N, C-alpha and C positions, 0 to 999 in steps of 0.2 A: 504493501499499500505506501510504502514510505515511496516509493518509486515515481508512483503517479504524480505527488510535490513537490521532488529532488530530484534534477536530472543525476543519472548515473556518471557521467565524467564529470560532475560537483563533488559527489561520495568518492567515487576514487581519486584525486585529486587532492581533498583534504584527507582521506586515509595515508596517499604517498607523504604529507606532508608531516602528518604524524609519525608516521615512522620513519623519517628523515629525524625528526625531531626525536625520537624516541633512542636511535642512534647516535645522535649527537651527544646526547646526556648520558649513554652507555658511557663513550668515549673522553667523557669529561668526568664522571665517576673513576674511570679507571686510572687516568692519568693525577687524580686528586690522590689517592689512595695508592698509587704508585712506589711512594717510597717508602710507607707501613708495609708492601708486600714485598717488596726486595728486602726490608728488617726482619721478616717474619724467618726467611730463610737461612740468615746472618744467628737471627737467634735459635733457631734450629740446632746449630751447631755446639752452640753454650748448654742444650737442652742434652744433646747427647752427651757431653763429659759429666754433667750431671749424674742423668741415668749411670753412667760408666761406674762414676765414686760412689754410688749408693748400691751397684749391684751386686760388691763383695759382702757388705752386711749382713744385706738380706738375704744370703745365701746362706750365710752363718746362720741367721734367725731360723732360717727355712728348715736348714741340719737337724739344729736342736731342739728345735719344735717334731720333728718326724720325729727324734729321736726320744723324747718325753712322750709322746702320744702311744710309742711302742711299749715304754714303759707303762704308760697306766691301762695299756688293751691288756698286756702280761700280770698285771694285780688284777686287772676284773677278772680275766681267767681263773688268777686266784681264788677270789671271793666267791667266784659262781663257784667253783667245785667245792669250795668250804661248806655253801648251803646246801650243794646236793651232798654232801657225806652229812650232813646235821640233817636233813630231812631222810635220810637213811635208815639212821641213830635212832630218829624219834619212832619211823617205823618197824625196825628191829622191837625199840623200847615196849611199844603198843603189844605187837605181839609178845614179848615176854610177860607183858602182866597177864595179859591173855592166860597163859600157859602157865603160870602162878594162881592165879582163878582159878582154872580148871582142875588147878592139882587141890587146891585147898577145899573144893568141891566134890573132889574124887577120895579125898583123905575122910572129912564128913561122911561121904556115903558109905565108904570101907566102916566105921568106925559104924554106925548106925547097923550096919549090915551085924559086925560082930557084936551089939550090945546085943540086937532081937536073936542072936543064936545064939548067947548065952542066959536070956532070959525064957528060951523056947527048951531050953535045955534043962534048965532051972523047975523048969514046970512042969516035964514029965517026968 
């Protein structure tokens, strides 16, 4: 509908002008920040040297942490083994208590049977 009111040639000319303006602004921005861009590359050299300086202490820290992690994992395994043994002892203790209770009951039954047998013999 816009073509009915504005000729295509005029729209095309305005678009070309806008494109030219955008290109010029882009060139201006690049030129304005060019020094910063060049300095960025020289600053990256300083960053590399900084990274190189801290690399060794970080690697030493990592090695120490790996050793500590191994020690902690060893202690955890030891604690888990102790807990497993403790649970096993608890089960054995419970079984022993049941055996003792059973022995006591059998003893009482034997005593009662013995008393009954004596009473039966005395009555005859």
